N, C-alpha and C positions, 0 to 999 in steps of 0.2 A: 504494500500500500504506500501511497505518497508520504504518509506520516503516521504518527500514533493514532490508532483507531479509537473512536469515541462511541461507536454503536453500529449494529448491523440489524437488518430486517429483510423480510421477503414476503411476497404476496402468496406464494404457492410453494410447496416442496420442490417443484421442478424449476424454481427460479423465476425471474432473476433475483440475485442477492444484492441488496443495497448496503454499502459500507460508507459511513461518514468518518472522515479522518482530518487531521491537520493537513494544510496545504504545504507539504514539504516541511521546511524549517520555519515557516510562517505560522506562529501560534495564534494569530488573529485572522487566519483564513481557513475556510472549510473546503474540502474536496469531497464531493459525493460521487462514488464509483459504483457502477452497475456491472455485475459479473454473472456469467452463467455458472452452472453447478460444477463445471470442470475447472473453473478459475479463470476463464478467458474474460478479459475486460471488454464490455460491450460499449460503454460510453462513460464519460466523466464530465461533471459540471463543477465550476468553482463559484464560491460565495464568500462574501466578506463576513467577518465575525468568527468568534470562537465556535468550534463544532459542538453539536449536541446529537443525541440519538435520533435517527430517522424514525418516522412513524408511517406505517402503511395502512391505508383505509381498507376496511373489510368490504366496503360498498363498491369501490372502483378498482382497487388494487394499485392505485397510484401511491407514490411515496411523498411524504410531506417533510419539510425541514424548515427550521427557524433560523433566521440570520438577521444581521443589521445592515441597513443600507441607507445612505443619505440622511444619517442622523435619526433613523427610526427603525423600530423592530417590525419585521414582517414574517409571515409564514407562507411558504411556497408549496404548491402542488405540482408534481412532475410525473409524467406518465412513463410507461415502460420503455418508450423509445428515447427518453431523455428530453422530451419537449416540455417546456413550461406551460402548464395548463392555466394556472391562476396564481395571483399573489394577493394575500389578504394582509391588509395593514390594520391591525386591531387598534381601535381608538384608545388612547392612553395619554397621560400627562407627559410633558417633555422630560421631566426628571425621573420618570419611571423606566425600568428596564424589564424586558420579558425574561423570566428565569425558568419557565417550564410551560409545556403545552401538551394537549392530547386532542385527537381528532374524533369528533362526533358527527359522522355523516359529512355534510358540507358545512358544519360549524366547528369551531375550535374553542376549547376551554383553556384558559390561560392563568398563569400566576405571575404577579408583578411585584417588584421591589423598587423603592425609591433609592436612587444613587446619591451618596454623599461622599465627596472627596475621593472618588475613585473606588469606594467600597460599597457593598450592598448594605446600606445602613437604615436604621429606623428613621432618623432625621425628622421626628415629630409626626410621622405618618405610618400607619400600619400597612403591612403587606396586604394584597387583596387578590381575590379570585374573580374571574369574569368569564362569561360565555358570550361569544361573538358570532354573528352571522357571517356569511361569506363576503359581505361588503365591508366587514370590519366593525359594523355597528354593534353596540352593546345590548344584549338581551337582558342580562342582569350583571351586577357588580357588587361584591360583598367584601368589605374590609374585615380583617381578622385582628385579634388583639393579643400582643405579647407585651403586656405592660409590666407586670411583676412576675418573676419566675423564681422557683427554688427547687432544690432536690436534696434529700438527706445525705447522699453520698458525696456531694460537692463540699470541699473544705477550703478554708482560706487561712493565711498567716500574714501578719504585717504589724505595723505600728499600733493599729487599733486593737489588735488582739495580744499585744505584748510579745509578738512573734511566736505565740502558741498556735498550734494547728487546731482550728475549731470548725464546726459546721458553718458553711457560708450562709449569711443572712440573705433573705430574698433580695433580688436585684432587678433593675430595669435594663434590658438588653440595649447596648449601644450600637451593635452591629449584628445584623441577622442575614440569613440566606435561606433559599429554598433547600429543603432537605436533599442531601446528595444521593439518597436511595429512593427512587420513585416518588418525587414530590407530589404528583397528582395521580389519583386512581379514580375511576368512575365505574360504578356497577348499579344497575337498576336505576332508581331515582336518588342515588346517593353519590356524593363526591367526597373523597378524603384528600385533604391538602395539608402538607406538613412543612412547617418552617422551624428553623433552629437558631438558637443563640450561637453566633459564630465562635467565640472563644471557648465556650464550655461544651458545645454540642448538645446541650439540653434542648429538647424539641417539644412541640405541641402539634398534634394532628387535629384538624378541624373537620367536622362532618357537616356537609351542606346538602340541601335539597337541590338536585340538578335541574328541577323544573323552574324554580324561581330564585335560587340562590340563598334561600333562608338558612341561617345558621342553626343546625339541629343540636349539636353537642361538640365537645372538645375533650381530648384526653388530658389527664394531669401532665404537667411538665415532667419529662424524663429523658433518659439516654436512649432515644428511639433509634433503632437500626433497621433491619429488614422488615418489610411489610408485604402484604399480599391481599388479593381479592379471594374471599372464601366462597361467595355466592351472591345472589342478588341482595344488595344492601348490606352485605356482611364483609367484614375485614379482619385480617390478622395484623397485629402490631407487635413487633418484637422489641425488646429492651435488652441492652448489653452495655456494661460499663458502670463505674461508680458502685460496684457491688450488685448490680442488677443482672439477671440472666433468666429471661422469661419471655413467653409469647402469650398475648391476650386475644381472645375472640370478641370483637365488638359487633353488636347487632345494629339494625337500622336506626334505633333510638340513641345509639352511642353508648350503650350499656355493656359492660363486660359480662359475658355469660359463661365463659370458660377461661381457664388459664393453665398453661403448662410450664414446668420448671426447666425450660430450655429455650435457647434462641437459635434459630436455624435460618438458612436460605430456603424458605418454604416452597414446596410444590404441592398443588392440590389437584387430585385427579378427578375424572368424570363422576366418581362415586362419592366425592367429598373427602377421600382419605388424604391425610397430610403427612408429608415426610420431607427430609432434606438434610444436607450436611450442617452440623452445628457450626456456628460462627462465634468465636470468642477471641478477644484481644489478649491472649495468654500464650507465651512460648516457654518451654516446648509445648506442643499441642496436647491438649487433653480432650479434643473434640472427637465425636463419633458421627456416623450417619445414623439418624434416629427416625422413628415413626411416632407421630403424635396421635394417641388413642382418643376416642370420643369422650372417655371419662376423665380426661385431664392427666392421665399417666403417659409415660413414654416407653418405647421399646428400643433398646440400644443395639445398634449394628456395629460394623467394623470401625476400628480406630482409624482416624485420618491424620497422618503426620503432616507437617508443614503448616502453612497459614493461608497464602493467597489462593483464591478459589474463583473459578468462573461460575456465574450463576447457572444452575443446572437446568435440564429439560427432561421431560418424561416421555417414554414411548407407551403404546397402548397396552403393553404387557406389564406396565408398572415399573419398568427399569429406568432409573435415574442416571444421567450421564453428565460429567463435569470434569474440568481440568484442575488438578491440585498436586503440588509438590512434584512437578515433573512427570505426572502421569495423567492420562485420560482414563477415568474410571467409570465403570458401569456397576450400579448396585441394584440388585433384584428386589422384588417385593418381600422376599424371604430374608432380606438384608445380607445377602452374599455378594461380595465384591469381586470383580474381575478387571483385569487391565486390558485396555484396548490399544494403548500406545504409551511408550515410555521414552522419556528423554531426561534422564536423571540429573544431567548437568544444566538443564534449563532452569534458570532462576529468575526469569522475567516476572515482574510484579504487576504490570498493567495488562489487564485482559478484559475481553468483552464477555457478554453472556454467551451461553451455548445454545445453538439452534440445531434442529433435526430436519434434514432435507429428504428427498426421495431416496428409496432403497436403503434407508438407515444411515445415510451419509451425515456425518457430524461436522458442523462448521463453528469456528470460534477464532478469535484473534488474540495474539500475544504481541503486545506493543504495536509494531507497524507491520506485522506479518499475519496474513489470513491463512488458517489451517483448514483443510478439507480432508476428512478422514473417512475412507470407504471400507467396505467389507467388515462392518462392525457386528453383524448379526442382529441388529436392532430392528424393531418393527416400525410402523408409522407412528406419528405423534399422537399422544393422548389429547383429547379435546376438553380437558377439565378447565376450571375457571382461572387457574394460575399456573404458569404464565398464561395470559389471555390470548384468544384468537389464534386458532390452529397451532396450539402448543407453543405460543409465544413468538411465532414467526413474524407477526406484524409489528412487534415492538411497541404496540400502542396499548397502554394500561387501561383498557376499556372493555368491560364485559357487557355486550349488547343485550338488551331485553329481547326475549323470544316472543 
């Protein structure tokens, strides 16, 4: 690829595969590359602005990408031939910057932050979520509130504490950002949008009604990490760090109905079963591949050495596939692991999510290299709610209502 990869997606298991990367050494330029499943480049398009993950529409199969041009943020739709179909310029204030989006048919849902001195900062104005028509007009716009936050595991030491380490008192964020792991998810009539305090990583997920933008509920502040769509109006929110290590199931009212004593990169299959590799900021690794049972217990599978992990994908037989510690691993529903590919000296830390293409071909990126692995013995993709849309191929965190 021309530069470090920031995301990949496809409309169909037969391709094409869309890869968004840096434009060579230009860290403020985006290259969108379309490839067939053999790795042959079909076309490339350049855009100004830092790259983000491409989104593929389940309605048209076209790819969408956000970028900045002429001092404004826009979202572009491009068809399979590389032709620009339309450009949506969402209405926003001059000081706001687009930090995340998802595609809802011919509309886009967006997350905005006000820029202050080159940082994504509160600057007296809360971040907001908005739904836009294809002319950029606002259907609804809802501000969120990160006024005062606290978390028991966060500590401080300084003159005010006599240099003793004490629990940090509640504080008002001075710099915030969209959550680095899936900041927007949409399922049924619910939107989950997550923003975090930049220095601490303490985050809040806001649940909104997708029809009118009404704020339904919000999670308590905490060290939020991986999240997922569990079903219509249902979400998983994981917590990890500052002593936390858990996953909570939130219903459409924003109420916790189940909790598990683990934090994973979750996968949800077509029958609602949840599994995934544990994710913990601890070395040496004490993580395992686990199954999350309906009663709130867990079932432990193989130990997973290493740390950096590509987001996994499921096939229809319930086998999960992901890259970790120099290996492409497949873990069966019986929690048995097998190695599909090994490169033990590969210690690259930047990786894309994993996707499953036709005939069990696996695709993922390490830094600026796209890997296509065939003859895996895997079946077709599972059609469960997470990752969304054809086993996560579309890269669009939206579970369409049936």
